[in-house]
C-alpha positions in Angstrom: 212.2 104.3 -126.6 211.2 104.5 -123.0 211.8 101.3 -120.9 208.7 99.9 -119.2 211.0 98.9 -116.3 214.3 100.6 -115.5 216.6 100.0 -112.5 220.0 101.4 -111.6 222.0 100.0 -108.7 218.8 98.6 -107.3 219.1 96.6 -104.1 217.0 95.1 -101.3 218.4 94.0 -98.0 216.8 92.0 -95.2 218.9 92.6 -92.1 222.4 91.4 -93.2 221.3 89.5 -96.4 220.9 91.1 -99.8 218.0 89.6 -101.6 218.8 91.7 -104.7 222.0 93.6 -105.2 223.4 96.1 -107.8 220.6 95.4 -110.2 220.9 97.6 -113.3 218.4 96.8 -116.0 216.3 98.3 -118.8 213.3 96.3 -120.2 212.1 97.6 -123.6 208.4 98.1 -124.3 206.3 95.7 -126.3 208.2 92.6 -125.2 207.3 89.4 -123.4 210.2 89.2 -121.0 211.2 85.9 -119.3 212.8 86.5 -115.9 214.6 83.3 -115.0 217.0 82.1 -112.3 217.4 79.6 -109.5 215.3 79.7 -106.3 216.5 82.5 -104.1 218.0 84.5 -106.9 215.9 87.6 -106.2 213.2 87.3 -108.9 210.2 87.8 -106.5 212.1 90.6 -104.8 212.6 92.4 -108.1 209.0 92.0 -109.1 207.7 93.1 -105.7 209.9 96.2 -106.0 208.4 96.8 -109.5 204.8 96.8 -108.3 205.5 98.8 -105.1 205.1 96.0 -102.5 208.7 96.7 -101.4 210.9 99.7 -101.1 214.5 99.7 -102.3 217.4 99.7 -99.8 219.7 101.0 -102.5 219.4 102.4 -106.0 216.2 103.2 -107.8 213.5 101.6 -110.0 211.1 103.2 -112.5 208.1 101.5 -114.0 206.2 103.1 -116.9 208.1 106.3 -116.2 207.1 106.5 -112.5 208.2 105.3 -109.1 206.3 102.3 -107.8 204.5 102.9 -104.6 204.3 106.7 -105.0 201.0 108.5 -104.9 201.3 109.4 -108.6 203.0 106.0 -109.4 202.1 103.6 -112.2 200.0 101.1 -110.1 196.8 101.7 -112.1 198.6 100.8 -115.3 200.2 97.6 -114.0 198.6 94.2 -113.7 200.1 91.7 -111.2 199.7 88.0 -110.6 201.6 86.9 -107.6 203.0 83.4 -106.8 200.4 80.7 -106.4 197.9 82.9 -108.4 196.1 84.0 -105.2 192.3 84.1 -105.2 189.7 84.3 -102.4 188.4 80.8 -101.6 185.1 82.0 -100.3 184.3 84.3 -103.2 182.6 83.2 -106.4 184.0 83.9 -109.9 181.4 86.7 -110.2 182.4 88.1 -106.8 186.0 88.3 -108.1 185.0 90.2 -111.2 182.9 92.7 -109.1 185.8 93.2 -106.8 188.1 93.8 -109.8 185.7 96.4 -111.2 185.5 98.1 -107.8 189.2 98.3 -107.4 190.3 99.4 -110.9 189.2 102.5 -112.7 190.4 101.1 -116.0 188.4 97.9 -115.6 187.0 96.4 -118.8 183.9 94.4 -118.0 183.6 93.1 -121.6 187.1 91.6 -121.5 186.5 90.0 -118.2 183.1 88.5 -119.1 184.4 87.2 -122.5 187.4 85.5 -120.9 185.3 83.8 -118.2 182.9 82.6 -120.8 185.7 81.4 -123.1 187.3 79.5 -120.2 184.0 77.8 -119.4 184.0 79.1 -115.8 180.6 79.2 -114.0 180.2 82.7 -112.5 178.5 81.3 -109.3 181.3 78.8 -108.7 183.5 79.4 -105.6 187.2 79.8 -106.1 187.8 77.0 -103.6 186.0 74.6 -106.0 188.2 75.5 -109.0 191.2 73.5 -110.2 194.6 75.0 -109.9 194.6 75.8 -113.6 191.2 77.5 -113.3 192.3 79.6 -110.4 195.4 80.7 -112.4 193.1 81.7 -115.3 190.8 83.6 -113.0 193.8 85.5 -111.6 195.0 86.2 -115.1 191.6 87.5 -116.0 191.6 89.9 -113.1 195.0 91.3 -114.2 194.1 91.5 -118.0 190.7 93.1 -117.5 192.5 95.9 -115.7 193.8 96.8 -119.2 197.4 97.2 -118.0 200.2 98.6 -120.0 202.5 96.2 -118.1 201.6 92.7 -116.9 203.8 91.3 -114.2 203.6 87.6 -113.5 205.5 85.9 -110.6 205.9 82.2 -111.4 202.2 81.8 -112.1 202.5 78.3 -113.5 205.0 76.7 -111.1 202.4 74.6 -109.3 200.4 73.6 -112.4 200.5 70.4 -114.3 201.9 70.5 -117.9 198.5 70.8 -119.6 197.3 73.5 -117.2 200.6 75.4 -117.8 200.2 75.2 -121.5 196.6 76.4 -121.3 197.6 79.3 -119.1 200.4 80.4 -121.4 198.2 80.1 -124.4 195.6 82.4 -122.6 198.4 84.8 -121.7 199.6 85.1 -125.3 196.0 85.6 -126.6 195.6 88.4 -124.1 198.8 90.0 -125.1 197.9 89.8 -128.8 194.5 91.3 -128.1 195.6 94.2 -125.8 199.3 94.7 -126.6 200.6 94.9 -123.0 204.2 94.4 -122.2 204.8 91.3 -120.0 207.4 90.3 -117.4 207.0 86.6 -116.7 209.1 85.1 -113.9 209.8 81.3 -114.0 212.4 78.7 -113.5 210.8 76.5 -116.2 212.9 77.5 -119.3 210.9 75.5 -121.7 207.8 77.6 -120.9 209.7 80.8 -121.3 211.1 79.6 -124.7 207.5 79.0 -125.8 206.2 82.6 -125.2 209.1 85.0 -124.5 211.1 87.2 -126.9 213.4 88.8 -124.3 215.4 87.2 -121.5 216.7 88.4 -118.1 218.9 85.9 -116.2 219.0 86.7 -112.5 221.4 84.7 -110.2 223.3 85.4 -107.1 220.9 88.3 -106.6 222.3 90.1 -109.7 221.4 90.4 -113.3 223.8 88.1 -115.3 222.6 88.8 -118.8 219.7 90.5 -120.5 218.6 90.9 -124.1 216.4 89.7 -127.0 216.5 85.9 -127.1 217.3 85.7 -130.8 220.3 88.0 -130.4 221.5 86.1 -127.3 221.3 82.8 -129.1 223.1 84.2 -132.2 226.0 85.5 -130.1 226.6 82.5 -127.8 228.3 79.3 -129.0 229.7 76.1 -127.5 233.3 75.4 -128.5 234.7 71.9 -128.2 238.2 70.9 -129.0 241.6 69.6 -127.8 242.4 71.0 -124.3 243.3 74.7 -124.4 243.6 77.5 -121.9 240.9 80.1 -122.1 243.6 82.8 -122.2 244.5 81.6 -125.7 241.1 82.9 -127.1 240.8 86.2 -128.8 239.8 89.2 -126.6 236.4 89.5 -128.3 235.4 86.0 -127.1 234.0 86.3 -123.5 234.1 82.9 -121.8 230.8 82.3 -119.9 231.6 78.8 -118.7 234.4 76.2 -119.2 234.9 72.6 -118.5 237.9 70.4 -119.2 239.1 66.8 -119.3 242.7 65.7 -119.7 242.3 66.0 -123.5 239.3 68.2 -124.2 238.0 71.6 -123.5 234.3 72.7 -123.8 233.6 76.4 -123.6 230.5 78.6 -123.8 231.6 81.9 -125.3 229.8 85.1 -126.2 231.1 87.0 -129.3 229.7 89.3 -132.0 232.1 87.8 -134.5 232.0 84.4 -136.2 234.3 81.8 -134.6 236.7 80.8 -137.5 239.4 79.0 -135.5 239.7 75.5 -136.9 240.8 74.3 -133.4 237.2 74.4 -132.3 234.1 72.5 -133.2 231.3 75.2 -133.0 227.7 74.4 -131.9 224.7 76.6 -131.4 223.3 76.9 -127.9 219.7 76.2 -126.8 218.0 78.6 -124.4 218.3 76.3 -121.5 222.1 75.7 -122.1 222.6 79.5 -122.2 220.7 80.0 -119.0 222.6 77.2 -117.2 225.9 78.6 -118.4 225.2 82.0 -116.8 223.9 80.4 -113.6 227.0 78.3 -113.3 229.2 81.3 -113.8 227.3 83.1 -111.0 227.6 80.1 -108.7 231.4 80.3 -109.1 231.6 84.0 -108.5 232.9 85.0 -112.0 230.5 88.0 -112.5 231.8 89.7 -109.3 235.4 89.2 -110.3 234.7 90.6 -113.8 233.1 93.7 -112.4 236.0 94.3 -110.1 238.4 94.1 -113.0 236.4 96.5 -115.1 236.6 99.1 -112.3 
């Protein structure tokens, strides 16, 4: 099964600062992938590398089997909605659709017209007069009508109110169901990702911390609570993601393929937000780098 996005040792440096470093990742096809992490983690950099707006400083990236930005690359098969869902204020809705048709050989006018009608957008209305949610839906329409194999969305709902976010995500899922594109959706709003995504990538400290199908990740991560205990006392197959202690109690988030049978612990399931926060906390304390060094 060929990955829709694959990276190996991928990095992007600006002067002396690495915006993305040592990124190794394989995104399977047919998934709605949530890319989540704190501000400054490198999410936008990764997506800009994926759509050919940036060139790598280190490593390589492949999208739909080709190199982004190359003459024979996959640009025609990739739809992209950048941050703030950019539209042209002085152009009407109809102008945007004509521009999309002119720019994209795979343009599907029927899809574009049907989405605009379903959204209740007036073709003669200028983008400057649309609400934030309507502009986001217009940008999504331009990306979807391109009939992409991969749809890349960089925090498209960050500036929208809750209702507009819900409507945008509903429109996204309808488009995915109709046309079957793979999706990479960047956001720091975990609740939105949980609503629509089936695969997760956590990016923090400019590196991938964890990636996998959400159901599998939730099934293999647990919160352990019990009398204070050193993490070294845990079995070797239980990887400690985060730990906190009081004088009498320890609370650990662990990853393991095996059931936790030790009566010492009270075992709880994790929600997606707790899982994400555990990996972000680990990255903030430098644990992933130390683990990589030990593995070498």
